GUMISE-992900 format. One line per 5 residues: their letters; for each residue x, y, z of C-alpha. Coordinates in Angstrom, 1 decimal. Layout:
<atoms>
A> X:Y:Z | ...
</atoms>
This chain:
<atoms>
MIAFR> -118.7:205.6:-39.4 | -116.2:204.8:-42.1 | -115.2:201.2:-42.7 | -112.3:199.8:-44.7 | -112.8:196.1:-45.7
DFALR> -109.8:194.3:-47.3 | -109.0:197.7:-48.8 | -106.1:198.1:-51.3 | -105.0:201.1:-53.2 | -102.6:201.4:-56.1
RGERL> -101.3:204.4:-57.9 | -100.0:203.4:-61.3 | -97.8:200.3:-60.8 | -97.1:201.1:-57.2 | -99.2:199.5:-54.4
LLSNV> -99.7:202.1:-51.7 | -101.9:200.2:-49.3 | -103.2:196.6:-49.0 | -105.2:194.4:-46.6 | -106.6:197.4:-44.7
DLVLQ> -109.4:196.4:-42.3 | -110.5:199.0:-39.8 | -113.4:201.2:-38.7 | -113.3:204.9:-37.9 | -116.2:205.8:-35.6
TGWRV> -118.3:209.0:-35.7 | -116.9:211.9:-33.7 | -113.3:210.7:-33.8 | -110.5:213.1:-34.7 | -108.0:211.0:-36.5
GVIGR> -104.5:212.2:-37.3 | -103.2:210.4:-40.5 | -99.4:210.2:-40.5 | -96.7:208.5:-42.5 | -93.7:209.4:-44.5
NGTGK> -94.2:211.2:-47.8 | -95.4:208.8:-50.5 | -97.1:206.3:-48.2 | -100.5:207.2:-49.6 | -102.1:209.7:-47.2
SSLFA> -103.5:212.1:-49.8 | -104.5:209.1:-52.0 | -106.4:207.7:-49.1 | -108.3:211.0:-48.8 | -109.1:210.9:-52.5
AVQGE> -110.5:207.3:-52.1 | -112.7:208.4:-49.2 | -114.1:211.2:-51.4 | -114.7:208.7:-54.2 | -112.2:210.4:-56.5
VEADR> -110.2:207.2:-57.0 | -111.4:203.6:-56.9 | -110.0:200.9:-54.6 | -107.7:198.4:-56.2 | -109.4:195.8:-54.1
GDIDV> -112.0:195.7:-51.3 | -114.3:198.5:-50.2 | -114.6:201.8:-48.3 | -118.0:202.1:-46.7 | -118.9:205.8:-46.3
PNRVR> -122.7:206.3:-45.5 | -124.5:208.0:-48.4 | -125.9:210.8:-46.2 | -122.5:211.9:-44.8 | -121.6:215.4:-45.9
IASVA> -117.9:215.7:-46.7 | -115.9:218.9:-46.7 | -112.3:219.3:-47.8 | -109.9:222.1:-48.8 | -109.7:222.8:-52.5
QETPA> -106.2:222.5:-54.0 | -106.6:225.5:-56.4 | -108.3:228.8:-56.1 | -109.5:230.5:-59.3 | -108.7:234.2:-59.8
LDDPA> -112.2:235.4:-58.8 | -113.6:238.9:-58.6 | -115.8:237.8:-55.7 | -115.0:239.4:-52.3 | -113.2:237.2:-49.8
LDFVL> -116.1:237.2:-47.4 | -118.5:236.1:-50.2 | -116.1:233.4:-51.3 | -116.0:231.9:-47.8 | -119.8:232.3:-47.3
SGDAS> -120.3:230.3:-50.5 | -118.9:227.3:-48.7 | -122.4:227.0:-47.2 | -124.1:226.6:-50.6 | -127.7:226.6:-49.3
VHAAI> -127.3:229.7:-47.2 | -125.4:231.5:-49.9 | -128.1:230.7:-52.5 | -130.8:231.9:-50.1 | -128.9:235.2:-49.5
QAEAN> -128.5:235.7:-53.2 | -132.2:235.0:-53.8 | -133.0:237.5:-51.1 | -130.8:240.2:-52.8 | -132.2:239.4:-56.2
AFAAE> -135.8:239.6:-54.9 | -135.2:243.0:-53.2 | -133.6:244.3:-56.5 | -136.7:243.1:-58.4 | -139.0:244.4:-55.7
DWEAV> -140.6:240.9:-55.7 | -141.9:241.0:-52.1 | -143.4:237.5:-52.3 | -139.9:236.2:-53.3 | -138.4:238.3:-50.5
AEAHH> -140.7:236.6:-48.0 | -139.8:233.1:-49.3 | -136.1:234.0:-49.1 | -136.5:235.2:-45.5 | -138.4:231.9:-44.6
RLEEL> -135.6:229.9:-46.2 | -132.9:231.7:-44.3 | -134.7:231.2:-41.1 | -135.0:227.5:-41.8 | -131.2:227.3:-42.5
NGYDA> -130.3:229.5:-39.5 | -128.6:231.7:-42.1 | -129.0:235.1:-40.6 | -125.7:234.8:-38.8 | -123.8:233.2:-41.7
SARAG> -121.9:236.4:-42.6 | -120.8:236.8:-39.0 | -119.6:233.1:-39.0 | -117.7:233.7:-42.2 | -116.2:236.8:-40.8
KLLHG> -115.1:234.9:-37.7 | -113.4:232.3:-39.8 | -111.5:235.0:-41.8 | -110.6:236.8:-38.6 | -109.3:233.6:-37.0
LGFSA> -107.1:232.8:-40.0 | -105.5:236.2:-39.9 | -107.5:238.3:-42.3 | -108.0:241.8:-41.0 | -111.4:243.5:-41.4
DTHGR> -110.3:245.7:-44.3 | -109.4:242.6:-46.4 | -112.8:240.9:-46.2 | -114.1:242.9:-49.2 | -111.1:242.5:-51.4
PVKSF> -111.5:240.3:-54.5 | -110.1:236.8:-54.2 | -107.8:237.3:-57.2 | -105.9:240.1:-55.3 | -104.5:237.7:-52.7
SGGWR> -101.2:235.9:-53.0 | -100.9:232.1:-53.2 | -100.5:231.5:-49.4 | -103.4:233.7:-48.6 | -105.6:231.9:-51.1
VRLNL> -104.8:228.7:-49.3 | -106.2:230.3:-46.2 | -109.3:231.3:-48.1 | -109.8:227.8:-49.2 | -109.4:226.5:-45.6
ARALM> -111.9:229.1:-44.4 | -114.4:228.0:-47.1 | -114.0:224.4:-46.1 | -114.6:225.2:-42.4 | -117.7:227.2:-43.5
TPSDL> -119.1:224.2:-45.4 | -121.7:222.2:-43.3 | -120.2:218.7:-42.9 | -120.3:215.5:-41.0 | -116.8:214.5:-42.2
LLLDE> -114.0:217.0:-42.5 | -110.8:216.1:-44.5 | -107.8:218.4:-43.9 | -104.5:217.8:-45.7 | -101.7:219.8:-44.1
PTNHL> -104.0:222.7:-43.0 | -101.2:224.4:-41.0 | -99.0:225.1:-44.1 | -99.0:228.8:-44.8 | -100.5:229.6:-41.4
DLDAV> -98.6:231.5:-38.7 | -98.5:230.4:-35.1 | -101.5:232.5:-34.1 | -103.7:231.0:-36.8 | -102.6:227.5:-35.9
LWLEQ> -103.6:228.1:-32.3 | -106.9:229.4:-33.4 | -107.5:226.5:-35.8 | -106.7:224.0:-33.1 | -109.4:225.4:-30.8
WLLRY> -111.9:225.5:-33.7 | -111.3:221.8:-34.5 | -111.7:220.8:-30.9 | -115.3:222.3:-31.1 | -116.0:220.6:-34.4
PGTLL> -118.8:218.1:-33.8 | -118.2:215.8:-36.8 | -115.5:213.3:-37.7 | -112.1:214.7:-38.6 | -109.4:213.1:-40.7
LISHD> -106.3:215.2:-40.5 | -103.0:214.9:-42.4 | -100.3:216.9:-40.6 | -96.6:216.9:-40.0 | -97.0:219.2:-36.9
REFLD> -96.8:216.9:-33.9 | -97.9:219.6:-31.4 | -100.9:220.3:-33.5 | -101.7:216.5:-33.7 | -101.2:216.2:-30.0
GVSTH> -103.6:219.1:-29.4 | -106.4:217.9:-31.8 | -106.4:214.1:-32.5 | -108.1:211.4:-30.4 | -106.7:208.6:-32.7
TLHLH> -103.8:208.2:-35.0 | -103.8:206.2:-38.3 | -100.2:205.3:-39.3 | -99.5:204.4:-42.9 | -96.3:202.5:-43.2
DGKAK> -94.9:199.8:-45.6 | -98.2:199.4:-47.4 | -100.2:198.9:-44.2 | -102.5:201.1:-42.1 | -102.6:200.6:-38.3
LYTGD> -105.0:202.5:-36.0 | -103.8:203.7:-32.6 | -105.8:205.2:-29.8 | -104.6:208.6:-28.7 | -102.6:211.5:-30.1
YTAFE> -99.2:211.5:-31.7 | -97.2:211.2:-28.5 | -99.4:208.2:-27.5 | -98.8:206.7:-30.9 | -95.0:206.9:-30.6
RQRAE> -95.1:205.2:-27.2 | -97.4:202.4:-28.4 | -95.5:201.8:-31.6 | -92.2:201.6:-29.8 | -93.7:198.9:-27.5
HLRLQ> -95.2:197.1:-30.4 | -91.9:197.0:-32.3 | -90.1:195.8:-29.1 | -92.5:192.9:-28.7 | -92.4:192.1:-32.4
QITHE> -88.6:191.8:-32.2 | -88.7:189.6:-29.1 | -91.3:187.3:-30.7 | -89.2:187.1:-33.9 | -86.1:186.2:-32.0
KVQAE> -87.9:183.4:-30.0 | -89.3:181.9:-33.2 | -85.9:182.0:-34.9 | -84.3:180.3:-31.9 | -86.9:177.5:-32.0
RAHLQ> -86.5:177.2:-35.7 | -82.8:176.8:-35.3 | -83.3:174.2:-32.6 | -85.7:172.1:-34.8 | -83.5:172.4:-37.8
SFIDR> -80.4:171.3:-35.8 | -82.3:168.2:-34.6 | -83.4:167.4:-38.2 | -79.9:167.8:-39.6 | -78.4:165.6:-36.9
FSASA> -80.9:162.7:-36.9 | -82.7:162.7:-40.3 | -80.4:159.9:-41.5 | -80.7:157.9:-38.2 | -83.2:155.0:-38.4
AKAKQ> -83.9:155.3:-34.7 | -84.6:159.0:-34.8 | -86.2:159.2:-38.3 | -89.8:159.4:-37.0 | -88.9:162.1:-34.5
AQSRV> -87.0:164.0:-37.2 | -89.9:163.8:-39.6 | -92.2:165.1:-36.8 | -90.0:168.1:-36.4 | -90.0:168.7:-40.2
KRLAK> -93.8:168.9:-40.1 | -93.7:171.2:-37.0 | -91.1:173.4:-38.7 | -93.3:173.7:-41.8 | -96.4:174.7:-39.7
MADTE> -94.6:177.4:-37.6 | -95.9:180.8:-38.3 | -93.3:183.1:-39.8 | -92.6:186.3:-38.0 | -91.0:189.4:-39.4
AVRAE> -87.9:191.0:-37.9 | -88.2:194.7:-37.0 | -86.6:196.6:-39.9 | -85.1:199.8:-38.6 | -86.2:202.8:-40.6
RALRI> -83.4:204.8:-42.0 | -83.0:207.7:-39.6 | -82.7:211.0:-41.4 | -79.7:213.0:-40.3 | -78.7:216.4:-41.6
EFPEP> -76.2:218.9:-40.2 | -75.2:222.5:-40.5 | -71.4:222.5:-40.7 | -69.3:224.3:-38.1 | -69.0:228.0:-39.1
AKLPH> -65.6:228.9:-40.4 | -65.5:231.8:-38.0 | -67.7:232.5:-35.0 | -67.2:235.9:-33.4 | -69.1:236.6:-30.2
ALLRV> -71.0:239.7:-31.3 | -72.6:239.0:-34.7 | -75.3:241.4:-35.6 | -77.1:244.4:-34.1 | -79.9:246.8:-34.9
VDADC> -80.1:250.0:-32.8 | -82.9:252.6:-32.5 | -84.3:251.3:-35.7 | -87.5:252.0:-37.5 | -88.2:249.0:-39.8
GYRAA> -90.6:249.0:-42.8 | -90.8:249.7:-46.5 | -89.8:252.6:-48.7 | -91.7:253.1:-51.9 | -90.2:254.1:-55.2
DGTQT> -91.5:257.6:-54.7 | -89.7:257.9:-51.3 | -92.8:257.3:-49.2 | -92.0:255.4:-46.0 | -94.3:252.9:-44.2
AILHD> -92.9:252.1:-40.8 | -94.0:248.7:-39.4 | -91.7:248.6:-36.3 | -90.4:251.4:-34.2 | -87.3:251.9:-32.0
VDFIL> -86.0:248.3:-32.4 | -82.9:247.4:-30.4 | -81.9:243.9:-31.3 | -78.4:242.4:-30.6 | -77.5:238.9:-31.7
QAGDR> -74.6:237.0:-30.2 | -73.1:233.5:-30.8 | -75.3:230.8:-29.3 | -78.5:233.0:-29.2 | -81.6:231.1:-30.2
VALLG> -84.5:233.5:-30.7 | -88.1:232.8:-31.7 | -90.1:235.7:-33.0 | -93.8:235.5:-31.9 | -96.6:237.8:-32.8
PNGAG> -99.9:238.2:-34.5 | -100.1:237.9:-38.3 | -99.0:241.0:-40.1 | -97.3:242.5:-37.0 | -93.9:242.6:-38.6
KSTLV> -92.0:239.3:-37.9 | -91.0:238.8:-41.5 | -90.2:242.5:-41.7 | -87.8:242.2:-38.8 | -86.1:239.2:-40.3
KTLVG> -85.7:240.9:-43.7 | -84.2:243.9:-41.8 | -81.7:241.7:-40.0 | -80.8:240.1:-43.3 | -80.3:243.5:-44.9
ELPLL> -82.9:242.9:-47.5 | -84.9:245.9:-46.2 | -82.9:249.0:-45.5 | -83.6:250.8:-42.3 | -85.9:253.7:-42.3
SGERG> -83.9:255.2:-39.4 | -81.4:253.9:-36.9 | -78.3:251.8:-37.3 | -77.6:248.2:-38.5 | -74.1:246.7:-37.9
GHPDL> -72.5:243.4:-38.2 | -69.1:241.8:-37.5 | -66.8:241.7:-40.5 | -66.9:237.8:-40.3 | -70.7:237.8:-40.2
RIGYF> -72.1:235.2:-42.6 | -75.9:234.9:-42.8 | -77.9:231.9:-43.9 | -81.4:233.1:-44.8 | -84.4:230.8:-45.5
AQHTV> -87.8:232.1:-46.6 | -90.6:230.9:-48.9 | -89.1:232.8:-51.8 | -85.9:230.9:-51.2 | -87.7:227.7:-52.2
ESLRE> -89.6:229.4:-55.1 | -86.3:230.8:-56.5 | -84.9:227.3:-57.3 | -84.3:227.1:-61.0 | -86.7:225.0:-63.0
GASPI> -85.0:222.3:-64.9 | -81.9:222.4:-62.8 | -80.7:219.6:-60.5 | -79.4:219.7:-56.9 | -75.9:219.4:-58.3
DHLSD> -76.5:222.3:-60.6 | -77.7:224.5:-57.8 | -74.8:223.6:-55.5 | -72.3:224.1:-58.4 | -73.6:227.7:-58.8
LAPGV> -72.5:228.3:-55.1 | -69.2:226.4:-55.4 | -67.8:226.7:-59.0 | -64.8:224.5:-59.5 | -65.6:222.1:-56.6
ATQQL> -65.4:218.4:-57.7 | -68.7:216.8:-58.5 | -68.0:213.9:-56.1 | -67.6:216.3:-53.2 | -70.9:217.9:-54.0
RDFLG> -72.6:214.5:-54.3 | -71.2:213.5:-50.9 | -72.6:216.6:-49.3 | -76.0:216.2:-51.0 | -76.1:212.6:-49.8
KWNFP> -76.1:213.8:-46.2 | -79.2:215.8:-47.0 | -81.0:212.7:-48.4 | -80.3:213.3:-52.1 | -78.4:210.1:-52.7
GDRAF> -77.1:208.7:-55.9 | -79.0:209.7:-59.0 | -81.4:211.9:-57.0 | -78.6:214.6:-57.0 | -79.0:214.8:-60.8
ESVDT> -82.8:214.8:-61.1 | -84.6:218.0:-62.1 | -86.2:219.9:-59.2 | -89.3:220.1:-61.4 | -90.2:216.6:-60.2
FSGGE> -89.5:217.4:-56.5 | -92.2:217.7:-53.9 | -92.5:220.8:-51.8 | -90.7:219.1:-48.9 | -87.8:218.1:-51.2
RARLA> -87.4:221.6:-52.5 | -87.3:223.0:-49.0 | -84.7:220.4:-48.0 | -82.6:221.4:-51.0 | -82.9:225.1:-50.1
LAMIA> -81.7:224.3:-46.6 | -78.8:222.2:-47.9 | -77.7:225.2:-50.0 | -77.7:227.4:-46.9 | -75.7:224.8:-45.0
WLKPN> -73.1:224.6:-47.8 | -72.2:228.3:-47.1 | -71.3:227.5:-43.5 | -73.2:230.5:-42.0 | -72.7:231.6:-38.4
VLLLD> -76.2:233.1:-38.3 | -79.4:231.4:-39.4 | -82.4:233.5:-40.1 | -85.3:231.1:-40.8 | -88.8:232.3:-41.8
EPTNH> -91.2:229.3:-41.6 | -88.6:226.6:-42.5 | -90.9:223.7:-41.9 | -93.6:224.3:-44.6 | -94.0:221.0:-46.5
LDLDM> -91.4:219.1:-44.4 | -92.6:215.8:-43.1 | -92.2:214.7:-39.4 | -88.9:212.9:-39.9 | -87.3:215.9:-41.6
REALA> -88.7:218.2:-38.9 | -87.1:216.1:-36.3 | -83.8:216.0:-38.2 | -83.9:219.8:-38.6 | -84.6:220.3:-34.9
EALSI> -81.7:218.1:-34.0 | -79.3:219.8:-36.5 | -80.4:223.3:-35.2 | -80.0:222.2:-31.6 | -76.3:221.5:-32.0
FNGAI> -75.6:224.4:-34.3 | -73.0:226.6:-32.6 | -74.0:229.9:-34.3 | -77.0:232.1:-33.7 | -80.6:231.4:-34.8
VMVSH> -83.5:233.7:-35.3 | -86.7:231.8:-36.3 | -90.3:232.5:-37.3 | -92.3:229.2:-37.2 | -95.8:227.9:-36.5
DRHLI> -94.2:224.6:-35.4 | -94.3:224.7:-31.6 | -92.4:221.5:-31.3 | -89.5:222.9:-33.3 | -89.5:226.2:-31.4
GLVCD> -89.6:224.4:-28.1 | -86.6:222.2:-28.9 | -84.5:224.9:-30.5 | -85.2:228.3:-29.0 | -84.7:229.5:-25.5
TFWRV> -85.5:233.2:-26.0 | -88.7:234.7:-27.3 | -89.4:238.1:-28.7 | -92.9:239.3:-29.2 | -93.6:241.5:-32.3
ADGVA> -96.9:243.4:-31.9 | -98.4:246.8:-32.2 | -95.3:248.3:-33.8 | -92.9:247.1:-31.1 | -90.4:244.2:-30.9
KPFDG> -89.2:243.3:-27.4 | -88.3:240.2:-25.3 | -91.3:238.2:-24.1 | -90.8:236.8:-20.6 | -92.9:233.6:-20.9
DLDEY> -93.3:230.3:-22.8 | -95.5:229.3:-25.7 | -98.4:228.5:-23.4 | -98.2:232.0:-21.9 | -98.0:233.4:-25.3
ASWLR> -101.2:231.6:-26.3 | -102.9:233.0:-23.2 | -101.7:236.5:-24.2 | -103.3:236.0:-27.6 | -106.6:235.1:-26.1
SRDNS> -106.6:238.1:-23.8 | -105.6:240.3:-26.7 | -108.7:239.5:-28.7 | -111.4:237.6:-26.9 | -114.4:239.3:-28.6
NDGKG> -114.3:236.8:-31.5 | -116.9:238.9:-33.3 | -115.4:238.3:-36.8 | -114.9:242.0:-37.4 | -111.1:241.9:-37.3
TTRAA> -110.9:244.3:-34.4 | -108.2:243.7:-31.7 | -107.9:245.0:-28.3 | -105.0:247.3:-27.5 | -102.0:245.3:-26.3
PAVEP> -101.0:245.9:-22.7 | -98.4:248.6:-22.1 | -96.4:246.0:-20.1 | -95.8:242.3:-20.4 | -98.9:240.3:-19.5
PAPAP> -98.7:238.7:-16.1 | -97.8:235.1:-15.8 | -100.6:232.6:-15.1 | -101.6:232.5:-11.4 | -99.4:230.3:-9.3
AAKPR> -100.8:227.3:-7.4 | -103.7:228.4:-5.1 | -102.6:229.4:-1.6 | -104.0:231.8:0.9 | -102.8:235.3:0.6
KGKAN> -103.2:238.5:2.6 | -103.8:241.9:1.2 | -106.4:244.2:-0.1 | -108.5:241.6:-1.9 | -111.4:240.1:0.1
PHKLA> -109.9:236.8:1.4 | -113.3:235.0:1.1 | -113.7:236.0:-2.6 | -110.1:235.0:-3.2 | -110.5:231.6:-1.7
KAEAA> -113.8:231.1:-3.6 | -112.2:232.1:-6.9 | -109.2:229.8:-6.3 | -111.6:226.9:-5.5 | -113.6:227.6:-8.6
VADLE> -110.5:227.4:-10.8 | -109.3:224.2:-9.1 | -112.8:222.6:-9.5 | -113.0:223.5:-13.2 | -109.5:222.2:-13.9
AELSG> -110.3:218.9:-12.2 | -113.6:218.6:-14.2 | -111.9:219.5:-17.4 | -109.1:216.9:-16.8 | -111.8:214.2:-16.2
IEKAL> -113.5:215.1:-19.5 | -110.2:214.9:-21.4 | -109.4:211.5:-19.9 | -112.9:210.3:-20.9 | -112.4:211.5:-24.5
ADPAV> -109.2:209.5:-24.7 | -111.2:206.3:-23.9 | -112.2:204.3:-27.1 | -115.3:203.0:-25.2 | -116.7:206.5:-25.3
YADGG> -117.2:206.1:-29.1 | -118.7:202.6:-29.0 | -122.3:203.9:-29.3 | -121.7:205.6:-32.6 | -119.9:208.6:-31.2
ARGVE> -122.9:210.4:-29.5 | -121.3:210.3:-26.1 | -118.0:211.6:-27.6 | -119.7:214.5:-29.2 | -121.5:215.4:-26.0
LGKQQ> -118.2:215.2:-24.1 | -116.6:217.4:-26.7 | -119.3:220.1:-26.2 | -118.8:219.8:-22.4 | -115.0:220.3:-22.9
ASLKE> -115.5:223.4:-25.0 | -117.9:224.9:-22.4 | -115.6:224.1:-19.5 | -112.6:225.7:-21.2 | -114.6:228.9:-21.7
ALEAA> -115.7:228.8:-18.0 | -112.1:228.2:-16.9 | -110.8:231.1:-18.9 | -113.4:233.4:-17.2 | -112.6:232.0:-13.8
EAELL> -108.8:232.5:-14.3 | -109.4:236.1:-15.4 | -111.5:236.8:-12.3 | -108.8:235.2:-10.1 | -106.1:237.2:-11.8
ELYEA> -107.9:240.5:-11.1 | -108.2:239.5:-7.4 | -104.4:238.7:-7.3 | -103.6:242.1:-8.9 | -105.9:243.9:-6.4
DAA> -104.2:242.0:-3.6 | -100.7:243.0:-4.8 | -101.7:246.6:-5.3
</atoms>
């Protein structure tokens, strides 16, 4: 249990939080939300004892083991698997002691190390570390690579895996889905649902928050308010709270006006003086109420393309990949036929490393085709966003400087007006990007793309570092954009609002996927359900995976009707039981006993999900036999 008592937190001269009084119970999974700068990361630092409260206390039990993701990863020679395994310091030390004892042929020390590993349940530690790496997208052949050989984004994943490996009662995750692809996000969501401890999670991914959190802590205007339920439940409760607050404020103001009117009219009257004085006292005692202050809604837009031909871009019979300086070719995708027309909204789905970014770079023209044909309309104008777009912003330059490079000779006021629409108002347009957050840099990169008035947007993970408000604004702007969009993103909410066509990139092939994101998640589970941590994957089906079974109903065919009815009933029973467990988990009363009941229900939920997957697979086999 974590208790905040009259807690206040200041950073420099700025008061981030004040008058915070709340209790977080054991076993809760709390989504911590709020606009950038409201103190989310500082709150985590305070919980870990890295910063002191300006006033009040945080009560975190001494015996609570806390795990969090390190912000930096040193350039180590240690293999990736060993780095992750070191997250469990006790087990790692015992394994090292065992290895040293073997090398020294000290058999007594070997026996002691064996006993220690048995006490710690450490014999499966390497397998657990391998599963974490596998789930976060590391193939088996990378587990032995030194940490220093990985790029920045992959080192972030290594830090995350190490934090998940660390034994903990309290897990603090600050934007864990940044630098993850959709597959890894879906895996992480399932892992966190099985985590038995207390989770505090900062995230700007509303689908992820909806999938994981049991409670929501909203930081706003120096206050922290706790809501029961996920992000969607928070939005609903907050809207109702603001509505009631405004009604109360208006009633109080009306009564104040009525009292003041009486005082003004009769304060000078001898006959009414006593009554007027009584109303003066009543007015002074009335509790003040605050009007609802509308938060400034963030609005951005991609201007109407100067020209919008119907047929924009095509790739035909193409092999996509990389050509080395010595002429050696590495094909990632084969026989790609991709035609993009005005109004198309395509999301690229696929396992990590399958070639999504390769396809985007090929469409941009950044990667030449290994074979085949790429063609575009003469009026084609591409807006391309990728991580290197953000990283290529010039240090020391301002937003005005960057826009001036794109539009030499354009009046500064016109550039300022445009940047103001992208939330760089006033002097912010002249500030150096060196002081900008990751979200502000990404917003500037998107603004520069919008200035060019493209008719095709190719977006590779555009939401990294963007907060919830900016993601909503981006989704709205993309929804009304008249050109074509091809997007790679781990943000399911953004994909669901913007894209109406899915392409699956896997096993060297890119082709349309006839299904939604839920069906894609099911395909991922069927693709690799061994979860052995070795990085192996099952071969993808030669045809599209069948859609989930329709509502149960009697069917005639080759399948045994009794088996079919029994399998359908089993699925229905498990779904009903799982629904009951999930409703129970959303009830705050479940956590009143210190969280033991909530932990037990969480274990039951994980067990039921596994049983339901197996039952659905059995039912699907019967349906296929029936249709054969």
